C-alpha positions in Angstrom: 85.9 70.4 -169.2 89.2 69.1 -167.9 89.5 66.7 -170.9 88.9 69.5 -173.3 91.7 71.5 -171.7 94.1 68.6 -172.2 93.1 68.1 -175.8 93.6 71.8 -176.4 97.1 71.6 -174.9 98.0 68.6 -177.0 96.7 70.3 -180.1 98.7 73.4 -179.3 101.9 71.4 -179.0 101.4 69.3 -182.1 102.6 71.8 -184.7 105.9 72.3 -182.8 106.7 68.6 -183.0 109.0 68.0 -185.9 111.8 65.6 -186.7 115.1 66.7 -185.2 117.7 68.3 -187.4 121.0 66.8 -188.6 123.0 68.4 -185.8 120.7 66.9 -183.1 120.8 63.5 -185.0 124.6 63.6 -185.0 124.7 64.5 -181.3 122.3 61.6 -180.5 124.4 59.2 -182.5 127.6 60.4 -180.8 126.0 60.1 -177.4 124.9 56.5 -178.1 128.4 55.7 -179.3 129.9 57.1 -176.1 127.5 55.1 -174.0 128.3 51.9 -176.0 132.1 52.6 -175.6 131.7 53.0 -171.8 129.7 49.8 -171.6 132.3 48.0 -173.7 135.1 49.4 -171.5 133.3 48.1 -168.4 132.9 44.7 -170.0 136.6 44.6 -170.8 137.4 45.4 -167.2 134.9 42.7 -166.1 136.6 40.2 -168.5 140.1 41.0 -167.2 138.8 40.6 -163.6 137.1 37.3 -164.5 140.3 36.1 -166.2 142.4 37.0 -163.1 139.9 35.3 -160.8 139.9 32.2 -163.1 143.8 32.1 -162.9 143.6 32.3 -159.1 141.0 29.5 -158.9 143.1 27.3 -161.2 146.2 27.9 -159.1 144.4 27.3 -155.9 142.9 24.0 -157.2 146.3 22.9 -158.5 147.9 23.6 -155.0 145.0 21.8 -153.3 145.5 18.8 -155.6 149.2 18.8 -155.0 148.6 19.0 -151.2 146.1 16.1 -151.4 148.6 14.0 -153.3 151.3 14.8 -150.8 149.0 13.8 -147.9 148.0 10.6 -149.7 151.7 9.7 -150.2 152.4 10.4 -146.5 149.4 8.4 -145.5 150.6 5.4 -147.6 154.1 5.7 -146.0 152.5 5.9 -142.5 150.4 2.7 -143.3 153.5 0.9 -144.6 155.5 1.9 -141.5 152.7 0.8 -139.2 152.5 -2.5 -140.9 156.3 -2.9 -140.7 156.2 -1.8 -137.0 153.6 -4.5 -136.3 155.8 -7.1 -137.9 158.8 -5.9 -135.8 156.6 -6.1 -132.7 155.4 -9.6 -133.6 159.0 -10.7 -134.1 160.1 -9.2 -130.8 157.1 -10.8 -129.1 158.1 -14.2 -130.6 161.7 -13.7 -129.4 160.6 -12.8 -125.9 158.3 -15.8 -125.9 161.2 -18.1 -126.8 163.3 -16.7 -124.1 160.6 -17.0 -121.4 159.7 -20.6 -122.3 
């Protein structure tokens, strides 16, 4: 009985279903265009944000590389000075050794 009632309801609605008119079609197209425009605007914002983030990352990496290069150069100078200091200490030890013998 319940199935018959549903079928009757569907049959009663069928004659009213018809293709929408030109005005409704135009409004639907306009709505879809507005949605697309909003999505595209959001993608443009996303692209700008991604570009800004990329620039920050590139700048940060460049600074890190420059800092590492500076540290490497300082380390090389420290090693050179340590070697020179050892040589000076060896020479001083030799001199002291000559005096004490």
